[in-house]
C-alpha positions in Angstrom: 28.7 48.2 -17.0 25.7 46.5 -15.4 25.3 42.7 -15.8 21.7 41.5 -16.3 20.5 38.4 -14.4 19.1 36.1 -17.1 17.0 32.9 -16.7 18.6 29.5 -17.6 16.3 29.2 -20.6 18.0 32.1 -22.2 20.8 29.8 -23.2 18.3 27.9 -25.4 17.1 31.2 -26.9 20.7 32.1 -27.8 21.3 28.7 -29.4 18.1 28.9 -31.4 18.7 32.5 -32.5 22.4 31.7 -33.4 21.3 29.0 -35.8 19.3 31.6 -37.8 22.1 34.2 -37.9 23.2 35.1 -41.4 19.8 34.7 -43.1 19.6 38.4 -43.8 23.0 38.6 -45.5 24.4 35.1 -45.9 27.0 36.2 -48.5 28.7 38.6 -46.0 28.3 36.5 -42.9 29.3 33.1 -44.2 31.8 34.7 -46.6 33.5 36.3 -43.6 33.5 32.9 -41.8 35.2 31.3 -44.8 37.7 34.2 -44.9 38.4 33.6 -41.2 39.1 29.9 -42.0 41.4 30.9 -44.9 43.5 33.2 -42.7 43.9 30.6 -40.0 44.7 27.9 -42.5 47.5 30.1 -44.1 48.9 30.8 -40.7 48.8 27.1 -39.7 50.4 26.2 -43.0 53.3 28.7 -42.3 53.7 27.2 -38.8 53.8 23.7 -40.3 56.4 24.7 -42.9 58.5 26.3 -40.2 58.2 23.3 -37.9 59.2 21.0 -40.8 62.2 23.1 -41.6 63.3 23.3 -38.1 62.8 19.6 -37.6 64.9 18.6 -40.7 67.5 21.3 -41.0 71.0 21.2 -39.7 70.3 24.4 -37.6 67.3 23.0 -35.8 68.0 23.8 -32.2 66.2 25.4 -29.3 67.3 28.9 -30.2 66.0 28.7 -33.8 62.7 27.3 -32.5 62.2 30.1 -30.0 63.2 32.7 -32.6 60.9 31.6 -35.4 58.2 29.2 -34.4 57.1 30.6 -31.1 56.6 34.2 -32.4 54.5 32.8 -35.3 52.4 30.8 -32.8 52.0 33.9 -30.5 50.9 35.9 -33.6 48.2 33.4 -34.4 46.9 33.4 -30.8 46.9 37.2 -30.8 45.0 37.3 -34.1 42.2 35.0 -32.9 40.2 37.6 -30.9 40.7 40.2 -33.6 39.1 37.8 -36.2 36.4 36.8 -33.8 35.6 40.4 -33.2 35.6 41.0 -37.0 33.1 38.2 -37.5 30.9 39.5 -34.7 31.1 42.9 -36.4 29.8 41.4 -39.7 27.0 39.6 -37.9 26.0 42.7 -36.0 25.9 44.9 -39.2 24.0 42.2 -41.1 21.4 41.8 -38.3 20.9 45.5 -38.2 20.3 45.6 -41.9 23.3 47.8 -42.6 25.4 47.2 -45.7 28.4 44.9 -44.9 30.8 42.7 -46.9 32.8 39.6 -46.1 36.1 41.5 -46.1 34.7 43.6 -43.2 36.0 40.7 -41.1 39.1 43.0 -40.9 37.1 46.0 -39.6 38.8 45.8 -36.2 42.1 46.7 -37.8 40.6 50.1 -38.7 39.3 50.9 -35.2 41.0 52.0 -32.0 40.1 48.7 -30.4 42.8 46.7 -32.1 45.3 46.9 -29.2 42.6 45.7 -26.7 41.6 42.7 -28.8 45.3 41.8 -29.4 45.8 42.0 -25.6 43.0 39.5 -25.1 45.0 37.1 -27.3 48.1 37.7 -25.2 46.0 37.1 -22.0 44.8 33.8 -23.4 48.5 32.7 -23.8 49.2 33.7 -20.2 46.1 31.9 -18.9 47.1 28.8 -20.9 50.6 28.7 -19.3 49.1 29.2 -15.8 46.5 26.6 -16.5 49.1 24.1 -17.7 51.2 24.6 -14.6 48.2 24.1 -12.4 47.2 20.9 -14.3 50.8 19.5 -14.0 50.7 20.2 -10.2 47.4 18.3 -9.9 48.1 15.4 -12.3 51.7 14.8 -11.2 55.1 15.7 -12.7 55.3 12.4 -14.8 51.7 12.4 -16.2 52.2 14.8 -19.1 55.5 13.2 -20.1 53.8 9.8 -20.1 50.8 11.3 -22.0 53.1 12.7 -24.8 54.8 9.3 -25.0 51.4 7.7 -25.5 50.6 10.2 -28.3 53.9 9.6 -30.1 53.5 5.8 -29.7 49.9 5.9 -31.0 51.1 7.9 -34.0 53.7 5.3 -34.6 51.2 2.5 -34.5 51.7 1.3 -31.0 48.7 0.3 -28.8 48.0 3.4 -26.6 48.1 3.0 -22.8 46.5 6.0 -21.2 48.4 7.2 -18.1 46.5 7.9 -14.9 46.8 11.2 -13.1 47.3 11.4 -9.4 44.0 13.1 -8.7 41.7 12.3 -11.7 38.5 13.8 -10.2 40.2 17.1 -9.1 41.9 17.3 -12.5 38.5 16.8 -14.4 36.9 19.5 -12.3 39.8 21.9 -12.8 39.8 21.3 -16.6 36.0 22.0 -16.8 36.3 25.2 -14.8 39.3 26.4 -16.7 37.7 25.8 -20.1 34.5 27.5 -19.0 36.0 30.6 -17.6 38.7 31.0 -20.4 36.1 30.7 -23.1 33.8 33.1 -21.3 36.5 35.6 -21.0 37.3 35.4 -24.7 33.8 35.3 -26.1 32.3 37.9 -23.9 35.3 40.2 -23.5 35.7 40.5 -27.3 32.4 42.4 -27.8 33.0 44.3 -24.6 36.2 45.7 -26.0 35.0 46.1 -29.6 31.4 47.3 -29.1 31.2 48.6 -25.5 34.5 50.3 -25.7 35.8 48.9 -22.3 39.4 48.6 -21.4 41.0 45.2 -21.2 40.8 44.8 -17.5 37.2 46.2 -17.4 36.2 43.8 -20.1 37.8 40.8 -18.3 36.1 41.8 -15.0 32.7 42.2 -16.7 33.0 38.9 -18.5 33.9 37.1 -15.3 30.9 38.6 -13.5 28.7 37.6 -16.3 30.1 34.0 -16.4 29.4 33.6 -12.6 26.0 35.5 -12.5 24.6 33.7 -15.6 26.4 30.4 -15.3 23.1 28.5 -15.9 22.3 30.2 -19.2 25.9 30.1 -20.4 26.4 26.4 -19.6 23.1 25.5 -21.2 24.1 27.3 -24.4 27.6 25.6 -24.3 26.1 22.2 -23.8 23.6 22.7 -26.7 26.4 23.9 -28.9 28.6 20.9 -28.1 25.8 18.4 -28.5 24.8 20.1 -31.8 28.3 19.9 -33.1 28.6 16.2 -32.3 25.3 15.4 -34.0 26.0 17.6 -37.0 29.5 16.3 -37.4 28.2 12.8 -37.7 25.7 13.8 -40.4 28.2 16.0 -42.3 30.8 13.2 -42.2 28.3 10.7 -43.7 27.2 13.2 -46.3 30.9 13.9 -47.2 31.6 10.2 -47.6 28.6 9.8 -49.8 29.5 12.8 -52.0 33.1 11.7 -52.1 32.0 8.2 -53.3 29.6 9.7 -56.0 32.2 12.3 -57.1 34.9 9.6 -57.2 32.9 7.8 -59.9 33.8 10.7 -62.1 37.3 11.2 -60.8 38.9 10.8 -57.3 39.9 14.5 -57.2 36.3 15.5 -57.9 35.1 13.5 -54.9 37.8 14.9 -52.6 37.0 18.5 -53.7 33.3 18.0 -53.1 33.9 16.5 -49.7 36.2 19.4 -48.8 33.6 21.9 -49.8 31.1 20.3 -47.4 33.6 20.3 -44.5 34.5 23.9 -45.2 30.8 24.9 -45.2 30.3 23.0 -42.0 33.2 24.8 -40.3 31.9 28.2 -41.5 28.5 27.4 -40.0 30.1 26.5 -36.7 32.1 29.7 -36.6 28.9 31.8 -37.3 26.9 30.0 -34.6 29.8 30.3 -32.0 30.6 33.9 -32.7 26.9 34.8 -33.2 25.9 33.1 -30.0 28.6 35.0 -28.1 27.4 38.3 -29.7 23.8 37.6 -28.6 25.0 36.7 -25.1 26.9 40.0 -24.9 23.8 41.9 -26.2 21.5 40.4 -23.7 23.8 40.2 -20.7 25.1 43.7 -20.6 23.4 47.1 -20.6 23.5 47.7 -24.4 21.1 49.7 -26.5 20.5 46.8 -28.9 17.3 44.8 -28.9 17.4 41.8 -26.7 17.0 38.2 -27.9 13.4 37.0 -27.3 13.3 34.4 -24.5 12.5 30.8 -25.1 8.7 30.3 -25.0 8.4 26.8 -26.3 9.0 24.6 -29.3 7.1 25.4 -32.4 5.4 22.6 -34.3 
């Protein structure tokens, strides 16, 4: 599949268009995002219960941990690209004006692309292991042990003392490169497998080519997303505190529930913008029959 060379400004066009996604069918798009969050929350709750049981039971040993907790964690990692693909499917159908529902988040389970999407999750686990080994080699064998000691001490109320890696600049560059390419593989390879029908290896090769060839547009979109998340998170937190205070005048539970609703809505919007932006990037980057996102031509008054 051919990779189009896009201008850097296309990253701004993706970000602007991703913010407007869901307007045609908000019930389906944002309902699917909330369903996405609910599935992950249930899996995380199961992981937490298992971890607590293994940590407090008499049979808590390495064998039990490997036999129960690790498979559940792997299942959650494998499920991630499937759910991302499902959310992209809902966004795609809604943007095309076709009937779609929130439960169509699980549409990948009814297609022949399920194994390819699950393999992407397994690939992410392999990349995480290789990346961790590389980071340990650069930072030094004692850095990560000291870092975990710092985290445990901070959770216990001790003043954190941040350990210093052996090669901080090299480590920072490697972390940035690792995060960029792993996210590019995940977010671009998912639609390549689900919509373009590519095999796992072809999708990975295509996403890597696109991440290198259009690095300017991709990085601009990523920077805009991160900056937008930071600004929006501050505003949403202040709003949640205000709503929690006002609702607390009626009853503390009312304030907590209202604040939780605001945070859930914020998380759903972030998921739609992230998955929708990746969908737009796939549509514009690769040779697809869908209409391309209009380029950035300026800021409207």
